[in-house]
C-alpha positions, 0 to 999 in steps of 0.5 A: 117310759119315753118313746125314742124319737126315731120311733115316732118319726117312723110311724105317722099313721097315728094323728098324735105322731103327726103332731109330734112331727110338727113339734120336732119341725118347730124346734128344728126351725126355731133353733137354726142359725137363720132364725137365731142370728137372722131374726133379732127380737121376737119370733113366732113360728107355726110348724103346722102351717109351714109343714102342711104346705111342704107336705103338699109340695112333697106330694108332687115332688120326685127323686132328690127333691122328694128325698130332701122334703122327706128329710125335712118333714121326717117322713115320706109322702105316703105316710104324711098323706095318710096322716093329714087325711086323718088329722084334718077332719079332727082339726075341722071338728075341733073348730066347730065351737070356734076354737080352732080353724084350719084351711088350705087354699089353692088358687090357679091361673085361668087355663093352667093345667095341673096334673089330676092326681095332684089336684085330687090330693089337694081336694080329697086328702088335704081338703083344700079350697080350689079357685081359678083366678086371673093373675094378670089382674094382679091387684084383684087376684091378690085381693081374692087370696088375701080375702080368703086368708083374712076370712080364715084368720078372722081378719087378724092377717089381712095381707099375705100376698102383694099384687107386686108378687103376682103377674101374668106368668103366675100359675098357682098360689098355695096357702094355709091359714090357721086360727086359734082362740081359747080361754084359760081353764083358770083365768088370770085376775085382771085387777092383779095385772100391773106394770112390772120389770121385764128383762130382755135378752141383752139385760135391759130392763123394761116395764110390761103389764104382768099378769098373775096367777096363784094356783096348781099347774103342771111344771118340772125342771130340765136340769141339763138345760138349766131351765123349767117348763109349765103347762097352762091348760085351756078350758075343756083340757083339749089344748094347753099352753106350754112355756119353757124358760131358763133359770137365768134371766139372760140364759135364753140363747144358751137354752136355744143352742142346747134345746133339741126335739128330744127334749120337747118330746120328753116333756110332751110324753111325760105330761100325763105323768107329771103332777100339778104343783102349787105355784105363783105364776107371772106372765106378761100380757102381750101381743106379737106379730112377725113375718118370717122368711123361711127359705134360709131356714129350710135350706139350713135344714137340707131343703135345697133342690126345690129352690134351684134348677135341680128342682123336680116337682113335676108331679104338680104339672108337666112344667119344670118348677122352682121355688124362690121364696117361702114366707109365714106371717103369724100373730099371738095375743095373750091376756087374762082371759086366754090366747088368740093365735093365727098364722098364714103361710104361702110360697111366694114367687115360685118360678115356672121354668121352660126351655125356650129360645128367647125364669128371735124371743125374750123371756116371757114367763116367771114362775116360782115353785144340661143344655146351653139353651136360654131359660125363660123365667115365669112366676109360679107361686105356692 
């Protein structure tokens, strides 16, 4: 029996429920108008990466800013802090064999005073790397942050922060990096890979290298969405690759418009009870890399105040802070042997405010079977 989604969203004490939150957020982000209409072509989203940094901000948010963050994250700060406290050690343990790497980083301006309680949350609950930098030396500071990102993404993402986004007014940069690499449980046979027809969303036909696998996999149909899904397990059965596709070659737009978090929850919940079927699977061999501006997406999801003068994240520092941009870079590479995927998310151009006198995706699978006083703006990047 599938659990009701609201039950999952109200109980984050279990790590699996926190993972369910990531899946829900992924669907919410991916199906917003900002992503559907504002990002033509392929889109890669890492819900874990963006959710982690939003959860960090939530720990320092107060009043309506906290309420809006809790709405977007489907849970309050206490539950998420407990969830991450349990999840991160599991992620770090999973990374001992080189399959998965997960890291949070916080880079402070020399002399910047951060509240001790928030600093404790950073280091103890979210296991963050803490480092002091001089943002006045913007090139050197950017190199420090980007080197950290590159290290934790195995050099697949080398630039997250540009020197132009840093200045002497910058106070803090928060970043998250994730790297994943694993081998298929049953690899595709390389000699069977050949150029075949692939149809993009507008109906155009192109030739792409298509991999082929004849074997037993879990798959099922979602008749209400006129679609089907297939799970491709990785070696060791700890992780799997789930692909959802429409019946019709040009049916992706309609699928995304109708797809909900409940649909995804139903698939995940029923995986254990789904039997393997003998199928012939054709999957393109591909590599995608995208940069996604997330502020329009987050605003559509209801996160408004942290991006304007109503921002209240004074649990981070005593200064008035306002977020102005959120960007995620992500990459995925799929071949006959397995998958490499990585993502890095940073809050770019968060502004420090103080009162003063003078602040998309083509189908990729085929399977058969106040005061008037003037404000001074200063950058605060997380």
